[in-house]
MIDO-498769 format. One record per residue: residue in three letters; x, y, z of N, C-alpha, C in turn. Coordinates in steps of 0.2 Angstrom, whole numbers, padded with zeros to 4 digits, always signed. Example, Ala and Ser with C-alpha at 12.3 -4.5 7.8 and 13.67 -1.06 7.14 Angstrom:
BEGIN
ALA+0066-0028+0039+0062-0022+0039+0066-0016+0039SER+0064-0011+0035+0068-0005+0036+0064+0000+0039
//
This chain:
BEGIN
MET-0128+0078-0001-0122+0080-0005-0116+0076-0003VAL-0115+0070-0006-0110+0065-0004-0103+0067-0005ALA-0102+0071-0011-0095+0072-0013-0092+0078-0012LEU-0096+0083-0010-0093+0090-0009-0092+0092-0002ALA-0087+0096-0001-0085+0099+0005-0084+0095+0011ALA-0078+0092+0011-0076+0089+0017-0068+0089+0018ALA-0066+0088+0024-0059+0088+0025-0056+0082+0022HIS-0050+0082+0019-0046+0076+0016-0041+0073+0021PRO-0041+0066+0022-0037+0063+0026-0030+0064+0024ALA-0025+0064+0029-0018+0065+0027-0015+0058+0029GLY-0009+0057+0026-0005+0051+0027+0000+0050+0022ALA+0004+0045+0023+0010+0044+0018+0007+0041+0012LEU+0010+0043+0006+0008+0040+0000+0011+0033-0001ALA+0007+0029-0005+0010+0022-0006+0017+0023-0010GLY+0020+0017-0011+0026+0017-0015+0026+0020-0021PRO+0032+0020-0025+0032+0024-0031+0028+0021-0037GLY+0025+0015-0036+0021+0013-0042+0025+0010-0048ARG+0022+0012-0054+0026+0009-0060+0033+0013-0060GLY+0038+0009-0060+0045+0011-0062+0048+0015-0057GLY+0046+0016-0051+0050+0020-0046+0048+0027-0046GLY+0053+0031-0046+0052+0038-0046+0052+0041-0039ALA+0055+0038-0034+0054+0040-0027+0057+0047-0026GLY+0062+0049-0030+0065+0056-0028+0060+0061-0030ARG+0057+0060-0036+0052+0065-0038+0046+0065-0034ASP+0044+0059-0032+0038+0058-0027+0039+0062-0021GLY+0046+0062-0018+0047+0065-0012+0047+0073-0013ARG+0050+0075-0019+0050+0082-0020+0043+0085-0021SER+0038+0081-0024+0032+0084-0025+0027+0083-0020ALA+0028+0078-0015+0024+0076-0010+0021+0082-0006LEU+0026+0087-0004+0024+0093+0000+0020+0097-0004ALA+0021+0098-0010+0017+0102-0014+0010+0099-0015MET+0010+0093-0016+0003+0089-0016-0001+0090-0010LEU+0002+0089-0004-0001+0090+0002-0004+0097+0003GLY+0000+0102+0001-0002+0109+0002-0008+0110-0002ARG-0008+0107-0009-0014+0108-0013-0020+0105-0010ALA-0018+0099-0007-0024+0095-0004-0027+0099+0001ALA-0023+0101+0006-0026+0105+0011-0029+0111+0009ALA-0026+0115+0004-0030+0121+0001-0036+0119-0002GLY-0036+0113-0005-0042+0111-0009-0048+0109-0004GLY-0046+0106+0002-0051+0105+0007-0054+0111+0010LEU-0050+0116+0011-0052+0122+0014-0057+0126+0009ARG-0054+0126+0003-0058+0129-0002-0065+0126-0003ALA-0065+0119-0003-0071+0116-0004-0076+0117+0002MET-0074+0118+0008-0078+0119+0014-0081+0126+0013SER-0077+0131+0011-0079+0138+0011-0083+0140+0005THR-0083+0135+0000-0087+0137-0006-0093+0131-0007ALA-0094+0128-0002-0099+0122-0003-0106+0124-0006GLY-0108+0130-0004-0115+0132-0006-0114+0134-0013ASP-0109+0138-0015-0109+0139-0023-0108+0133-0027ARG-0104+0128-0025-0103+0122-0029-0110+0118-0029ALA-0114+0119-0024-0120+0115-0024-0124+0118-0030VAL-0124+0124-0031-0128+0127-0036-0125+0126-0043ASP-0118+0127-0043-0115+0128-0050-0112+0121-0052GLY-0110+0117-0047-0106+0111-0049-0109+0106-0054ALA-0116+0105-0053-0119+0100-0058-0119+0103-0065ALA-0120+0110-0066-0119+0113-0073-0112+0112-0075ALA-0107+0113-0071-0100+0113-0073-0099+0106-0076GLU-0100+0101-0072-0099+0094-0074-0103+0092-0080GLU-0109+0095-0081-0113+0093-0087-0109+0096-0093GLY-0106+0101-0092-0102+0104-0098-0097+0100-0100LEU-0094+0096-0096-0088+0091-0098-0091+0086-0102THR-0097+0084-0103-0100+0079-0107-0103+0082-0114ASP-0102+0088-0115-0104+0091-0121-0099+0090-0127ALA-0100+0085-0131-0096+0084-0137-0095+0089-0141ALA-0099+0094-0142-0098+0100-0146-0093+0105-0144VAL-0091+0104-0138-0086+0109-0135-0079+0107-0138GLY-0077+0101-0139-0071+0099-0141-0068+0093-0138ALA-0063+0090-0140-0061+0083-0137-0058+0084-0130ARG-0060+0079-0126-0058+0079-0119-0052+0074-0119LEU-0047+0075-0114-0042+0070-0113-0042+0068-0106LYS-0042+0061-0105-0042+0058-0099-0035+0054-0099VAL-0032+0054-0093-0025+0050-0092-0027+0046-0086CYS-0026+0039-0087-0027+0035-0082-0021+0031-0079GLY-0023+0028-0073-0018+0025-0070-0013+0029-0066ILE-0015+0034-0063-0010+0039-0059-0009+0036-0052THR-0003+0036-0050-0001+0033-0044+0004+0038-0040GLU+0006+0043-0043+0011+0048-0039+0009+0055-0040PRO+0011+0059-0035+0009+0066-0035+0013+0070-0040GLY+0019+0068-0042+0022+0071-0048+0018+0070-0054GLU+0014+0065-0055+0011+0064-0061+0005+0069-0061ILE+0002+0071-0055-0003+0076-0055+0000+0083-0057ASP+0006+0084-0055+0009+0090-0057+0010+0091-0064LEU+0012+0085-0067+0013+0085-0074+0007+0086-0078LEU+0002+0083-0076-0005+0083-0080-0008+0090-0080GLY-0007+0093-0074-0010+0100-0073-0007+0105-0078THR-0002+0104-0082+0001+0108-0087+0000+0106-0094GLN-0004+0101-0095-0004+0098-0102-0011+0098-0105GLY-0015+0102-0103-0022+0102-0106-0026+0095-0105VAL-0025+0092-0099-0028+0086-0097-0035+0088-0094ASP-0040+0084-0095-0047+0086-0092-0048+0081-0086PHE-0047+0074-0087-0049+0069-0082-0043+0065-0080VAL-0042+0064-0073-0037+0060-0070-0040+0053-0068GLY-0038+0048-0071-0041+0041-0068-0037+0039-0063LEU-0040+0038-0057-0037+0035-0051-0040+0028-0049TRP-0036+0023-0049-0039+0016-0048-0040+0015-0040HIS-0046+0012-0039-0047+0009-0032-0052+0004-0033GLY-0051-0002-0030-0056-0007-0031-0054-0011-0038VAL-0048-0011-0039-0045-0015-0045-0040-0020-0043PRO-0043-0026-0040-0038-0030-0037-0032-0033-0042GLY-0026-0032-0040-0021-0034-0044-0019-0029-0049GLY-0022-0024-0050-0021-0019-0055-0014-0015-0054PRO-0010-0014-0059-0004-0011-0058-0004-0004-0055ALA-0010-0001-0055-0011+0006-0053-0016+0007-0047GLU-0017+0001-0044-0022+0001-0038-0019+0005-0033LEU-0024+0009-0030-0022+0013-0024-0026+0011-0018PRO-0023+0010-0012-0027+0010-0006-0031+0016-0005LEU-0036+0015-0001-0041+0021-0001-0038+0027+0002GLY-0034+0027+0007-0031+0033+0009-0026+0037+0004ASP-0023+0033+0000-0019+0036-0005-0023+0038-0011TRP-0028+0035-0013-0033+0037-0018-0036+0044-0016ARG-0038+0044-0010-0041+0051-0007-0036+0057-0008MET-0030+0055-0006-0024+0061-0006-0023+0063-0014LEU-0023+0058-0018-0022+0060-0025-0028+0063-0028ALA-0034+0061-0026-0040+0064-0028-0040+0071-0026ALA-0038+0072-0020-0038+0079-0017-0034+0084-0021ALA-0028+0081-0023-0023+0085-0026-0025+0086-0033ALA-0028+0081-0037-0031+0083-0043-0036+0088-0043GLY-0041+0087-0038-0047+0092-0038-0045+0099-0036ALA-0039+0100-0033-0036+0106-0031-0032+0109-0037THR-0031+0105-0042-0027+0108-0048-0032+0110-0054PRO-0031+0117-0055-0036+0119-0060-0036+0115-0067GLY-0042+0114-0069-0043+0110-0075-0044+0103-0074LEU-0041+0100-0069-0041+0093-0068-0048+0090-0064HIS-0050+0085-0066-0056+0082-0063-0055+0074-0062PRO-0054+0073-0055-0052+0066-0053-0058+0061-0055VAL-0056+0055-0057-0061+0050-0058-0060+0044-0054LEU-0065+0041-0051-0064+0034-0047-0065+0029-0053VAL-0059+0025-0054-0059+0020-0059-0060+0013-0055THR-0065+0009-0056-0066+0004-0051-0069-0002-0055PHE-0067-0008-0052-0071-0014-0054-0076-0016-0048LEU-0077-0012-0043-0081-0013-0038-0088-0014-0040LYS-0092-0019-0036-0099-0020-0038-0103-0019-0031ASP-0099-0017-0026-0102-0015-0020-0103-0008-0019VAL-0110-0005-0020-0111+0002-0020-0109+0005-0013GLU-0110+0002-0008-0108+0005-0001-0100+0006-0001ALA-0096+0002-0004-0089+0003-0004-0088+0009-0008MET-0091+0010-0014-0090+0016-0018-0093+0022-0014ARG-0098+0021-0011-0101+0027-0007-0096+0029-0002GLU-0092+0024+0002-0087+0026+0007-0081+0029+0003ALA-0079+0027-0003-0074+0030-0006-0075+0037-0008LEU-0081+0039-0010-0083+0045-0013-0084+0050-0007ALA-0087+0048-0002-0089+0052+0004-0083+0057+0006GLY-0085+0063+0005-0080+0068+0007-0074+0069+0003SER-0074+0066-0003-0068+0066-0007-0068+0072-0012GLY-0074+0074-0014-0075+0079-0019-0075+0076-0026VAL-0075+0070-0027-0075+0066-0033-0082+0065-0035VAL-0084+0067-0041-0091+0066-0044-0091+0061-0050TRP-0085+0060-0052-0085+0055-0058-0083+0048-0056VAL-0087+0043-0058-0086+0036-0057-0085+0032-0064GLN-0080+0029-0065-0079+0025-0071-0080+0017-0069LEU-0085+0014-0071-0086+0007-0070-0083+0003-0075HIS-0077+0001-0073-0073-0002-0078-0073-0010-0079GLY-0077-0013-0075-0078-0020-0076-0084-0022-0079TYR-0087-0027-0077-0094-0029-0081-0100-0028-0076GLN-0100-0022-0073-0105-0020-0069-0112-0019-0073THR-0117-0021-0069-0124-0021-0073-0127-0014-0073PRO-0132-0013-0077-0136-0007-0077-0139-0006-0070GLY-0141-0011-0066-0143-0010-0060-0138-0007-0055LEU-0132-0009-0056-0127-0005-0052-0126+0002-0054VAL-0126+0003-0060-0126+0010-0063-0132+0014-0059ARG-0138+0012-0059-0143+0015-0056-0142+0016-0048ALA-0139+0011-0045-0137+0012-0038-0132+0017-0037VAL-0127+0017-0041-0122+0022-0040-0124+0029-0041LYS-0129+0030-0046-0132+0037-0047-0136+0039-0041ARG-0139+0034-0038-0143+0036-0032-0139+0039-0026ILE-0132+0038-0026-0128+0040-0021-0128+0048-0020ALA-0129+0051-0026-0130+0058-0026-0132+0060-0033PRO-0139+0059-0034-0142+0060-0041-0140+0066-0045GLU-0139+0072-0041-0138+0078-0045-0131+0079-0046GLU-0126+0075-0043-0119+0076-0044-0115+0071-0047ILE-0117+0064-0046-0113+0059-0048-0113+0058-0056ARG-0108+0057-0059-0108+0056-0066-0104+0049-0067VAL-0108+0045-0071-0105+0038-0072-0102+0037-0079ILE-0096+0035-0080-0093+0033-0086-0093+0025-0086LYS-0097+0022-0091-0097+0015-0091-0093+0012-0097VAL-0088+0008-0096-0084+0005-0101-0088+0000-0104LEU-0087+0000-0111-0090-0005-0115-0084-0009-0118HIS-0083-0016-0117-0077-0020-0119-0078-0023-0126VAL-0073-0022-0130-0074-0024-0137-0068-0030-0138ARG-0071-0035-0140-0066-0041-0142-0067-0042-0150GLY-0062-0041-0154-0063-0041-0161-0068-0036-0163GLY-0073-0039-0167-0078-0035-0169-0084-0034-0165ASP-0084-0037-0159-0090-0038-0155-0089-0034-0148CYS-0095-0031-0146-0095-0028-0139-0098-0033-0134VAL-0095-0034-0129-0097-0039-0124-0104-0037-0121GLU-0104-0030-0120-0111-0027-0117-0115-0024-0122GLY-0114-0026-0128-0118-0022-0134-0126-0023-0133SER-0128-0028-0130-0135-0029-0130-0138-0025-0124LEU-0134-0022-0120-0136-0018-0114-0135-0011-0114ILE-0133-0009-0120-0132-0001-0121-0138+0003-0119ALA-0144+0001-0122-0150+0005-0120-0152+0004-0113SER-0150-0002-0110-0152-0002-0102-0147+0002-0098TYR-0141+0002-0100-0136+0007-0097-0138+0014-0097GLU-0140+0016-0103-0143+0023-0104-0149+0024-0100LYS-0153+0020-0100-0159+0021-0095-0158+0021-0088ALA-0152+0017-0086-0150+0017-0079-0147+0024-0077GLY-0144+0028-0082-0141+0034-0080-0134+0035-0082VAL-0131+0031-0086-0124+0032-0089-0124+0039-0092ASP-0119+0042-0091-0118+0049-0093-0113+0049-0100VAL-0108+0044-0099-0103+0044-0104-0101+0036-0105PHE-0100+0034-0111-0098+0027-0112-0090+0028-0114LEU-0086+0023-0113-0079+0023-0114-0078+0016-0118LEU-0076+0017-0124-0075+0011-0128-0068+0008-0128ASP-0067+0002-0126-0060+0000-0124-0060-0008-0127ALA-0053-0009-0129-0052-0016-0132-0050-0021-0127LEU-0052-0027-0127-0050-0032-0123-0043-0035-0126SER-0039-0037-0121-0033-0040-0124-0035-0047-0126GLU-0030-0051-0130-0032-0057-0132-0033-0062-0127ASP-0030-0061-0121-0031-0066-0115-0037-0063-0111GLY-0041-0058-0113-0046-0056-0109-0045-0051-0104ARG-0039-0048-0104-0037-0043-0099-0041-0037-0100VAL-0043-0033-0095-0047-0027-0095-0043-0021-0093GLY-0043-0016-0097-0040-0009-0095-0032-0009-0095SER-0030-0003-0098-0023-0001-0099-0019-0007-0102THR-0022-0010-0108-0019-0016-0111-0015-0013-0117GLY-0016-0007-0120-0013-0005-0125-0015-0008-0132GLN-0020-0012-0132-0023-0015-0138-0027-0009-0141SER-0027-0009-0148-0030-0004-0152-0037-0006-0154LEU-0042-0002-0154-0049-0003-0156-0050-0001-0163ASP-0053-0005-0167-0055-0004-0174-0059+0002-0174PRO-0058+0007-0178-0062+0013-0178-0069+0012-0182GLU-0069+0007-0186-0076+0005-0189-0080+0002-0184VAL-0077-0003-0180-0081-0006-0175-0084-0001-0170ALA-0079+0004-0168-0081+0009-0163-0087+0014-0166TRP-0086+0015-0173-0092+0019-0176-0098+0016-0175ARG-0098+0009-0177-0105+0006-0177-0108+0006-0170LEU-0103+0005-0165-0106+0005-0158-0109+0012-0156ALA-0105+0017-0158-0107+0024-0157-0114+0026-0160GLU-0116+0023-0166-0122+0024-0169-0128+0020-0165ARG-0126+0016-0160-0131+0013-0156-0133+0016-0150MET-0129+0021-0148-0130+0025-0142-0132+0032-0143THR-0135+0035-0137-0137+0042-0138-0132+0046-0133ARG-0128+0043-0129-0123+0046-0125-0117+0048-0128PRO-0113+0053-0126-0106+0054-0129-0102+0048-0127PHE-0096+0047-0130-0091+0042-0129-0084+0044-0129LEU-0080+0041-0125-0073+0042-0125-0070+0036-0128LEU-0064+0036-0131-0061+0031-0135-0054+0029-0131ALA-0054+0023-0130-0047+0020-0127-0045+0015-0131GLY-0039+0012-0129-0036+0006-0133-0030+0008-0137GLY-0024+0009-0135-0019+0010-0139-0018+0017-0142ILE-0022+0022-0139-0022+0028-0142-0015+0032-0141SER-0013+0035-0146-0007+0039-0146-0007+0045-0151ALA-0002+0049-0151-0001+0055-0155-0001+0052-0162ALA+0003+0047-0163+0005+0044-0170-0001+0041-0173ASN-0006+0038-0170-0011+0035-0174-0018+0040-0174ARG-0017+0046-0173-0023+0051-0173-0026+0050-0180SER-0022+0050-0185-0025+0050-0192-0030+0044-0193ASP-0028+0038-0190-0032+0032-0191-0039+0033-0188TYR-0040+0038-0184-0047+0039-0181-0050+0046-0183ASP-0048+0049-0189-0051+0055-0191-0058+0055-0192THR-0061+0050-0195-0068+0049-0196-0072+0048-0190LEU-0069+0044-0185-0072+0043-0179-0072+0049-0175ALA-0067+0053-0175-0066+0059-0171-0071+0064-0173GLY-0074+0063-0179-0079+0068-0182-0086+0066-0180HIS-0087+0060-0177-0094+0058-0175-0097+0063-0170PRO-0103+0065-0170-0106+0070-0166-0106+0068-0159ARG-0105+0062-0157-0105+0060-0150-0098+0058-0147PHE-0093+0060-0152-0086+0058-0149-0084+0064-0144LEU-0082+0062-0138-0081+0066-0133-0073+0067-0132GLY-0069+0062-0134-0062+0062-0133-0059+0056-0132ILE-0053+0056-0128-0049+0049-0128-0047+0048-0121ASP-0045+0042-0119-0042+0040-0113-0036+0036-0114VAL-0031+0038-0111-0024+0035-0113-0021+0033-0106ASP-0016+0029-0107-0012+0027-0101-0005+0024-0104THR-0005+0018-0107+0001+0015-0109+0006+0020-0113ASN+0002+0023-0118+0006+0027-0123+0008+0034-0121ALA+0006+0035-0115+0008+0042-0112+0014+0041-0107ARG+0017+0035-0107+0022+0033-0102+0029+0031-0106GLY+0034+0031-0102+0040+0029-0105+0042+0022-0103ALA+0048+0019-0105+0050+0012-0103+0050+0011-0096ASP+0051+0016-0092+0051+0015-0084+0044+0015-0081GLY+0038+0016-0086+0032+0016-0083+0029+0022-0081LEU+0033+0027-0081+0031+0034-0078+0029+0038-0084LEU+0024+0043-0082+0022+0047-0087+0027+0052-0090GLU+0027+0053-0096+0032+0058-0099+0029+0064-0102ALA+0031+0070-0100+0028+0076-0102+0028+0077-0109GLU+0033+0075-0113+0033+0075-0120+0028+0071-0124LYS+0027+0065-0121+0021+0061-0124+0014+0063-0123VAL+0013+0066-0116+0007+0068-0115+0005+0075-0119ALA+0010+0079-0120+0010+0085-0124+0008+0083-0131ALA+0012+0078-0134+0010+0076-0141+0003+0074-0142ILE+0001+0070-0137-0006+0067-0137-0011+0073-0137SER-0010+0077-0132-0014+0083-0132-0015+0087-0138LEU-0009+0088-0141-0009+0092-0147-0012+0089-0153ALA-0011+0082-0153-0014+0079-0159-0021+0078-0159TRP-0024+0077-0152-0031+0075-0152-0035+0082-0150LYS-0032+0086-0146-0036+0092-0144-0034+0099-0148GLY-0028+0098-0151-0025+0104-0155-0023+0110-0150ALA-0022+0107-0143-0020+0112-0138-0013+0113-0137
//
């Protein structure tokens, strides 16, 4: 049981990340540390129950029939965890192993935010990574309580298989499929990814210069539908998703394997920080919550 029941390391958080926000960061740091400590104690005291029930609970998150899931990515501050805990969000994307990424977190900071998210009712932290070293991922996950891993780069089906082996009954893998124009870069590998154990696909649009992740580029819903028809796993939709463009995806949102959306850029203000009003509007438009 690699991911369950262990103490969480303490230490100073990284700087304010996108757009500053140091004042709010300071005010919420103590609350976050308290939740992290409580989460660690709770994890240790309930490890046996979670061993029995955890797999079933996580499996329920992949049930497309339950309703749309909302994932918010690129979290760097404890205040953002506080905000997301009140907005009907399901998944919290925390970057580690994304060299040069604007939301990249050192491992210690990643663990602290993961603990805070895991201790917040309704939130499920996700390791978002470009890493291809399964041992580095094992190190990050060990004792963190995190069971969701988003392979956001061009990792192979073989790596998916290796990640699943870290804790076969616990780890859930989200594999991003990158779309450029009308073509999916990994389209020929969809069946191989499924055989390797992918639990959820995430469809995302590459930028014109080939950048991956949180680009704000929109994905053509017809292209996404054709991809969805080639898979048997549920899928999340990313790429320029907002409250305003919900109607553009009405048909796609009715697909039997549509699981929900992943947002970042359009949940933020000009200062790069999450805005409660934008997150709430996205949640209402896509989840009806």
